N, C-alpha and C positions, 0 to 999 in steps of 0.2 A: 796452509804452512803447517811451519812446525818439523819438513824432513829435516831438519839442523840443528843441532846441539849449539849454542854457545860458547864461545871458545874463551871468553871471557868472565868476571866473576859477576857476580847481582852489582847493577847499577842503576835500574831504574829503570823505567821505558822508553823505547827508542823510535826511531824514526829513520823510515828509509822513504825521498822525496825522489821523485823522477820528474822530471819539464820536459814537456813536450812542446817547444819552441813556436807560436803563434797558432797554434790549434783551436780554431772557434770551436765554443761547447756544442751547437746546434748541429756542427757537421758529425761529433759522437753521439747524439743525441736523438737525431733524428737516423739514425742507424744501428737502430740499437742488437738488431739482428746480423748485421755483420759484422760489429763489434764487440762483442758477448760476454770479455773479460772485463773491459770496462765497463758495461752495463750490467753487471755482476756487481762492481765495488758502487755501482748508484744503490742498486737493489740491498745490498747487506748495510751498505753504509752510508755516504752523502755526495750529493754533486750537483753541480749547479755556474750557470754562467755569473763572471764575475766582470766587473771592468778592470782596463789598463791603469797606465799613468798617464800623466802630460809630462811631455806627447810619446806616444805608444811608439816606441822604438825603442829595439833590442839594446842597444847600447845604454839607456839608460832605463828602461825596465829593470833587467835582473839585478842591476844596483839595488832599485827599492826593492824588488822581492826578496833580495836575501839579508838586508837591513830590516824594511819595516818603514822606511823613511821616505821622503820627495827627493827630489833632485835638490834642490835648495840643502839638503843637510849632506845626501850622497856627495855631492858635488861634480856631477857626471850629468848631461843634459840630452846628451846625441852622442852618436858616431863621430862630429865635429865639434868641438868647443872652442874658445875662445879665450886664450889669456888676458889675464886682469890688467886694465889701462891699456894695450894692445890690438893692432889688429893681426898679429900671428894667432894663427891657428892650430889645435893640436887633436890626435886621437888619443880619448882617453881608453887608458889602462887600468891594470887593478891597483898599482899604488896611486893612483887618484882617484879609488873611494874614499873617502874620510871618514865614512860613519861605521859601525861594529858592523861585521857579517854574522848572520846569526849562528855557525860554525865556530866563530872565536868566542862568541857566549859560553856552546858546548865545552868549549876545548878550556874554558875560564873554570869549567865545573867539573874540572879532573875529568873529564870523557871527552870519545875521541871520534872523531868527524873524520871520514875520506868523503871527498869531494872532486867530482871528475866534469870536466868538460862544461864548467857556467862560461857562459861569455864576462869577458870582463875583468877575466881571474889572471893575467900574466903580468909580471912574473909569479910561479907556481909559491907560494907561502913555503914557507918552512918549520912554522909554527901548527902545523897540524897532522894529522894521523900521517896522511896521503894526499897530494893534491896534481892534476895533470888539467893546468888549464884548457879553457874550451876558446870558444871564435878572436879570431886574431894573435893565435899564437902560431910564432913563425915555424914550430918544429916539434914533434914529440919530445926528441932530444931535450930542447930547452923547456920545456912546457911541462914538465913531470919530474914530483919530488915524491919521495925519494930514489936512490938506484935502481930498486928494486920494481917499482911502479915501471921506469924507465925501459928497465930490461923488458919486463913483459910485454909495455904496451909495443915497446918496437916489435919484439917474437911474433906477436901476432896480426903486424900491417897496420895498428891501430891508426886511426885517420881522425884528425882535428875536426875536418870537416870537408865537405861533398865542393867536387871541381864544378862552384857555381857557373861558371865559360861554358861546360857545356849544354847549360838550359836557353844560350844563345844563340843554337844550332835551331833551323827551324824542324827538325827530325830529333826528336825529344829522347830518343832510343839509347843513345849512349849515353846520355843524362842519368835516366831512369835507373839503368846498371847502375853506375857510381851509386846515386844514392843509396839502392839497395846494398850494394857491398861498404859502405857507408855504415849503413846501419849497423848489417850485420857484425861490424868489427865493435863496434859500441856496446853492441846488447851482447857480445861475449867477454867482452872488459867487464860490464856490469854485474852480468852473471858471476864472473870468478872473484870479484870481491863481495858480492853478497855471501857465496856460498864461505869466504874466509870467518863471516859474522863476527871481526872481531871488533867492530864500531857499535857508535852507538848512535849515532846520524849519517847514514848516507845519501849521498846530496849529488844527481847525477843528471845530465839535460841531454836530451834526444834533440838535436838542430838540424839535423836533416828535415826532419817536419819542416820548416821554416823556410826552408831551401824548396824544397817540393811543392809547398804553395805560392813560393813568387812564381813559378813557371807552369803551372798548370792547374791553377783555385778555377781558372774559368773555365778548362774543360770542365772539370765537376762540374759547376753552377749551371753550366748553359751547354750539357749534353754534346760534349766537344770529341776530340779523336783520341782523347786519353783520357777519357771519363774512368773507364775499366781499369786503366793501370794506376791511375791516382788511386780508387777504392781497393786495387790489391795492395799497392803500397801503405795505406792504413790496416788493412788486416792484417799487415805482418809489423805494423808497429803493435796493434791489438794483441796478435799471438805472444810478442816478447813481453808485453809489460804482463799479462796470465804467467808466465813462464815464472817470473820475477816475484812474481806476488807467490807462486805457490811454494820458492825460495826459502820467503821469510819465518824467520821463529815466532813464535804463540806472541810475545814481548814486542813486536814491531809493529808500529802502524804503519801502514802505504797511502800517500798523496802522489797525485796524478795532476799535476797544473803546466797551463803554459801564462806565456809574459804577456801576450795580448790576442788580440782576435783578429781575421782574414777577412776580407771579400776579394770580389773580382775587381778590375784594374780596367777602367777605361780610357782614362785620359793622364799621364804624367804635366803635371803643370811645373811649371821654369819660373819662380816663383821673382827671382833677378830678374828676368827677364821681363815681367810684368813690370818690375817697380822703376826699371829702367824706361819701356816705353809711356808709363803714366807720370814720371819725371822726378821718381823718388831718389833714383841711382844713375849717378855717373860715373864713367872714369877718365883719369889722366889721361891714356893713349888709347890706342885700338888694340896693344897688344895686352893684354890681360887677363888674370885666371887665380888671382887670387885677392882675398876681403883687404889685404892691403893696397890692392890698384886702385880704391875708388877712388874717385875725385872728392878732395876739398867739400865741396859742396856736394856732396851727398847728403839725403835725407835720413836716409833708412836701407836696411840690406835684411837679407834671408839668410837663414843657415838651416839645414833637414833637419828634422821634415817639420816644414813651417814653422820655424822659430822668427821673432823678425823685432830687430835692435833696430833702435834709431841713434844716430851717429850724433849723441850726446857730450857737447860740449861740461869738462869736466873730468867725462865717462870714459871717451874715446880721444885718443890720440890727439885728431883733427878733427874733433866733434864740431859741427853745425848747429846743431838745435840749442839754443840758447836755455838753461833750464825753469827760466820764466814759461818758458811756450812749452813744454814736454806732453801738459796734461794734453791741450787744444791740439796737436801736432796728431799725440798717441792717437786720441779720439776721431781725427780725420783719417785718418789711415785703418782704425778699425771699423768704420762705416765703410770705408771702401772697398775690404778685404770681405764686408759681409754684403758687399753688392755685385761681388767677382759672380758671374755664370760661365759655366764652361758650354763650348760650342752645343751641346744640347739641350743648352738652355736652365738648367739647374744650378743651384747653388752649389759653390765651390765648399764655401765654410756650413761645415753643421755647426761651430759656435768659434768666437771668438774669442778665449780667456786672455785677461790681464798677468801678467810677470806674479803681482801680489795676491793675485786669488789662485796661482798652481805653485806658487814657492815660496816657499820661507826656511829660514836655517841660516847656520853660519857660512853657509858657502850660495848665497844668493848675489854675489856681486858679481856674476857671469850670465844672469838669469834673464832670459828676452824678455822685453817688455808688454808683447804682445806671443802668442801661440793659435794657431789656425787648428784646428781639429776639421780634418775634412769629411765632407760624405761619402760615403759609398761610391766608389768608381774615381776618387781624384786623389792620387798620391803626389804628394808635396816631395818639388826638388826643389835644389838652393844652385849653388856653383858660378863661378863667374868667369869663364872662358866665355860667355854668353850664345846664347842661342836662336837659331831663323826664329823658330814659333815660341808661344807661349805655351801651347797647348801641342802635345805630340804623343807620339804610341813609342814605346820601346818594347823592349824583348822578354820584357814581366807580364804577366795578367792575369796577376793576384798582388793586392795590396794588405797594410798590416791598418788593423781597425781597434778604437778605442775599448770597443762594446764587446761581449761574445766572449771574452777572454774563458778560460778553462779551468776547474776546479772538481778534481774526487777525492774524496779522505775515507780510508777503510774505517770508520765509524760513525755508528749513526748519531752520535750524541752532538755531532759538528752540526754547525745551521748555516748552513752557507747565503741566503737571504740576503741582500744589500750589502755584498761583501765585495771586494779590490784588494787592490796586490798590493798591498799594505799590511792586510792581514795577516798574511802566511807566515812571516817569521814569528810576532808571538804564537800561530798558533802550533807554530813547533816546539815551540819553547814550553806550552798549554803541557801539549799531548807529552813533553817529557819531563813531566814534572820539576820543569828548572825555573826558580823565583826570579820577575825581571819588574822591574819600575813600568809601569805603562805608561810613564807620563814620556817616555823614551819615544815609543812609536810613535806614528801619524795612524795606525790600523790596529784592531782590536783583537782576540784571539779570539776564532770562530767555535770553541768548545764551549 
């Protein structure tokens, strides 16, 4: 480090955070000889596995990671959320995040933040130094601010995301090539702005790791056809992180973290189909495809990933469950979910969490009543079009996990034992010597 002098005046210690979406710590720790740059951070600083959040889904995880609070405060529970007092659903975007992002705290201290490719940040904020939004952004043109950033990114053919549809092909060669090209463009952009050295917080996310894991993780864990291509992709990730580390000035602490873990996928579990077969869910007619199509007599429904809602009187527009029966009905549903087994005889649920145990805050009015944290191998699906089977196999062979997320910090004073995603934001602030009210966070500083 220290190859580039800082272009700004003294403003306190700085942090460069690099997200590696969906990367399990065990993958990196078990292959230190392959991933020597991350191994060096572990040797010279701190590293370990951390827990994700409930539910461990990227659209909920990144708002929580970047704010340090649970979905009851961020207002984002997953890829699809329900409108208050309605059966209408929507895909949460950046403006739906109700809690204060860590980079907003940085900017409030008259320090600068460069934010690149973080999921659930579209449209880009105009009150930070520069930002290109990540996952769910429609285009680089619309996702980047200011114009200088947009022009640079378009000039290098920057990509917000890999073409995940290529992963559905039996031959993964084109998908793997696209993943490498997307990763290379991301690295080129990160490198460019790391070298600008005009920021106090650099916050960038490599999303492509999650995509590769979804389509190749079982090949890695079970010595499949594309195992070597999987390892080679991660060698490249490690090389890029090593190059970025070498470019950082001496006053910068490097952090590398994932938002959840990953494991092999054996079965997709279509939970609304299961609810329908068990008598919990029904539809008005055969032509159904969305939440609003459920019948009045429906008792419960599900949204991804593994979120369950009772059709409650006074909360849902056509609620069928009286409030006086809420606890009894919820307990019955919880017990049935805990008994649910897959075709292999293994329980689908590792545990079933109540909404009040998982969520708290000013925006818990759309919190689910129950959340299933699945056992490894079971990927929880929803949808209202109907499925022919409860258990199925899709094009993906990897799935998210609550446990085994990743955290590396280039600082030996950081203690990672018993850490989780909520600890990252306050840790960044501590590393930057920025004061904050500890009660504002669900996590704690690890310094």
